[in-house]
Every structure is written in C-alpha cells, then in structure tokens.
C-alpha positions in Angstrom: -4.3 37.0 41.8 -3.6 36.4 38.1 -2.7 32.7 38.8 -6.3 31.9 39.8 -7.8 32.8 36.3 -9.2 29.7 34.6 -10.3 30.0 30.9 -13.4 27.9 30.5 -13.9 28.1 26.7 -12.1 29.4 23.7 -14.5 30.3 20.9 -12.0 31.3 18.3 -12.5 28.1 16.3 -16.3 28.6 16.4 -15.8 32.1 15.1 -13.5 31.0 12.3 -16.1 28.6 10.8 -17.8 31.3 8.8 -14.5 32.3 7.3 -13.6 28.8 6.2 -17.0 27.4 5.1 -17.1 29.3 1.8 -13.6 28.2 0.9 -14.6 24.6 1.6 -17.7 24.9 -0.5 -15.7 26.4 -3.4 -13.2 23.5 -3.2 -16.0 21.0 -3.2 -17.6 22.6 -6.3 -14.3 22.7 -8.2 -13.6 19.0 -7.4 -17.2 18.1 -8.5 -16.8 20.0 -11.8 -13.4 18.4 -12.5 -14.7 14.9 -11.9 -17.8 15.5 -14.0 -15.7 16.9 -16.9 -13.3 14.0 -16.7 -16.1 11.5 -16.9 -17.6 13.3 -19.8 -14.3 13.4 -21.6 -13.8 9.6 -21.0 -17.3 8.9 -22.5 -16.6 11.1 -25.5 -13.3 9.3 -26.1 -15.0 5.9 -25.9 -17.7 7.1 -28.3 -15.1 8.4 -30.8 -13.1 5.2 -30.6 -16.3 3.1 -31.2 -17.1 5.3 -34.2 -13.6 4.9 -35.6 -13.7 1.2 -35.2 -17.1 1.0 -36.9 -15.8 3.0 -39.9 -12.8 0.8 -40.2 -14.8 -2.4 -40.2 -17.1 -1.3 -43.0 -16.5 -3.2 -46.3 
C-alpha cells in the first residue's frame, strides 16, 4: 500500500544549515571589513582636505 505512506518531516533543510552557516559568516565578515575600510577612507579624505585648506589659508 504505497499510497498510505505519509511523510511527517523532512530534515534536509536542518541538515543543510551546517553547510551554509560558514558561508554566511564569511559574507558577514567581508561586508563588515568593507564598510569599516570605506569609513576609514572617508575620514582620511576629510582629514587630508582639512589639512589642504589649512595650508592654503596660511599667510
């Protein structure tokens, strides 16, 4: 009676979590580093512009 078989649960998604978790962590770290580097670059550009303006305004 193959028609009477009822699948109660499918654990394939649960078993796939360990495979995808490291990839998600790597993506998170890459995004975090990129955002941090972009913020640092913006601060350095602002500092450089402020120094250039200060040099140009000296008598």
